[in-house]
C-alpha positions as CSV (number, residue, x, y, z in Angstrom):
1,X,-15.3,12.3,13.4
2,X,-12.0,14.0,12.7
3,X,-9.5,13.0,10.0
4,X,-7.4,9.9,10.7
5,X,-3.9,10.0,9.4
6,X,-1.9,6.8,8.8
7,X,1.2,5.6,6.9
8,X,1.8,2.6,4.7
9,X,5.0,1.4,3.1
10,X,6.1,-1.3,0.5
11,X,9.5,-1.5,-1.0
12,X,10.4,2.1,-1.6
13,X,6.8,3.4,-1.9
14,X,5.4,5.5,0.9
15,X,1.6,6.2,1.2
16,X,0.0,8.6,3.6
17,X,-3.8,8.2,4.0
18,X,-6.3,10.7,5.4
19,X,-9.6,8.9,6.2
20,X,-12.8,10.5,7.4
21,X,-16.6,9.6,7.3
22,X,-18.1,10.3,3.9
23,X,-19.5,9.0,0.7
24,X,-16.7,6.5,-0.3
25,X,-14.6,8.8,-2.5
26,X,-11.0,7.6,-2.8
27,X,-8.5,10.1,-4.2
28,X,-4.8,9.2,-4.9
29,X,-2.4,12.2,-5.6
30,X,-5.4,14.4,-6.5
31,X,-6.8,11.9,-9.0
32,X,-9.5,9.3,-8.7
33,X,-8.0,6.0,-7.7
34,X,-9.4,4.3,-10.8
35,X,-7.5,6.7,-13.1
36,X,-4.3,6.5,-11.0
37,X,-4.3,2.7,-10.7
38,X,-5.5,1.7,-14.2
39,X,-5.6,-2.1,-13.8
40,X,-8.5,-3.9,-12.0
41,X,-6.0,-5.9,-10.0
42,X,-4.4,-2.8,-8.5
43,X,-7.8,-1.2,-7.9
44,X,-8.8,-4.4,-6.1
45,X,-5.7,-4.1,-3.9
46,X,-6.6,-0.5,-2.9
47,X,-10.2,-1.4,-2.0
48,X,-9.3,-4.8,-0.3
49,X,-9.4,-3.5,3.2
50,X,-12.9,-2.0,2.7
51,X,-14.1,-5.2,1.1
52,X,-12.8,-7.3,4.0
53,X,-14.5,-5.2,6.6
54,X,-17.7,-4.5,4.5
55,X,-17.2,-0.7,4.8
56,X,-17.3,0.1,1.1
57,X,-18.7,3.6,0.6
58,X,-18.5,4.7,4.2
59,X,-15.3,6.6,4.3
60,X,-13.6,9.3,2.1
61,X,-9.9,8.7,1.6
62,X,-7.3,11.1,0.4
63,X,-3.9,9.5,-0.3
64,X,-0.5,11.0,-1.1
65,X,1.8,8.3,-2.4
66,X,5.4,8.6,-3.8
67,X,8.3,6.3,-4.6
68,X,8.5,2.8,-6.1
69,X,6.4,1.4,-8.9
70,X,2.6,1.1,-9.3
71,X,2.3,-2.3,-7.6
72,X,4.4,-1.2,-4.6
73,X,2.4,2.0,-4.3
74,X,-0.9,0.1,-4.4
75,X,0.2,-2.2,-1.6
76,X,1.4,0.8,0.4
77,X,-2.0,2.4,0.0
78,X,-3.7,-0.9,1.0
79,X,-1.6,-1.0,4.3
80,X,-2.3,2.7,5.0
81,X,-6.1,2.3,4.6
82,X,-6.1,-0.9,6.7
83,X,-4.2,0.9,9.5
84,X,-6.7,3.8,9.3
85,X,-9.7,1.5,9.6
86,X,-8.2,0.0,12.7
87,X,-7.6,3.4,14.2
88,X,-11.3,4.3,13.5
89,X,-12.7,1.1,14.8
90,X,-10.4,-1.3,16.8
91,X,-13.0,-4.2,16.3
92,X,-12.0,-4.4,12.7
93,X,-8.4,-5.5,13.5
94,X,-9.1,-9.3,13.6
95,X,-10.9,-9.2,10.2
96,X,-8.0,-7.3,8.6
97,X,-5.4,-9.5,10.4
98,X,-7.1,-12.6,9.0
99,X,-6.8,-11.2,5.5
100,X,-3.1,-10.4,6.2
101,X,-3.6,-6.7,5.6
102,X,-2.0,-5.5,8.8
103,X,1.4,-6.9,8.0
104,X,4.1,-4.6,6.4
105,X,5.8,-6.6,3.7
106,X,9.6,-6.4,4.5
107,X,10.9,-7.5,1.1
108,X,13.2,-4.9,-0.3
109,X,15.7,-5.0,-3.2
110,X,19.0,-6.4,-2.2
111,X,21.9,-4.0,-2.5
112,X,24.6,-4.4,-5.1
113,X,27.9,-5.6,-3.7
114,X,31.3,-4.3,-4.8
115,X,33.3,-6.6,-7.1
116,X,30.1,-8.1,-8.4
117,X,27.8,-7.3,-11.4
118,X,24.6,-7.2,-9.4
119,X,23.5,-8.2,-5.9
120,X,24.3,-11.9,-6.4
121,X,25.5,-12.2,-10.0
122,X,29.3,-12.3,-10.3
123,X,31.4,-11.0,-13.2
124,X,32.2,-13.8,-15.7
125,X,35.1,-16.0,-14.5
126,X,37.8,-16.9,-17.0
127,X,40.0,-19.8,-16.1
128,X,42.6,-19.1,-18.8
């Protein structure tokens, strides 16, 4: 099996995953995923696609991720891995879709408007 290359995005984070058959090693930006994502919640998000499809330890994953914060990066990685698993085996798509792992989350930060303090907050109004 050759290397499968997929992309995952969340907010401003972009993750590119390279997946191939192997021993289950997951490397994020040339570090082990457990040292890159320190909390167990984020580590769980990264491995969620493997857990849903019962393919833990079957694939080696190399991920390059940039932009955003750690949570956005973890969710971008999750989407990239899920897309790669579907590209490897199309029969896994219903399982991943049921876990809502195939959907790109469209929520982004709303832009700041001119004449306002933030996106929706106005400057303080003084009547007198």
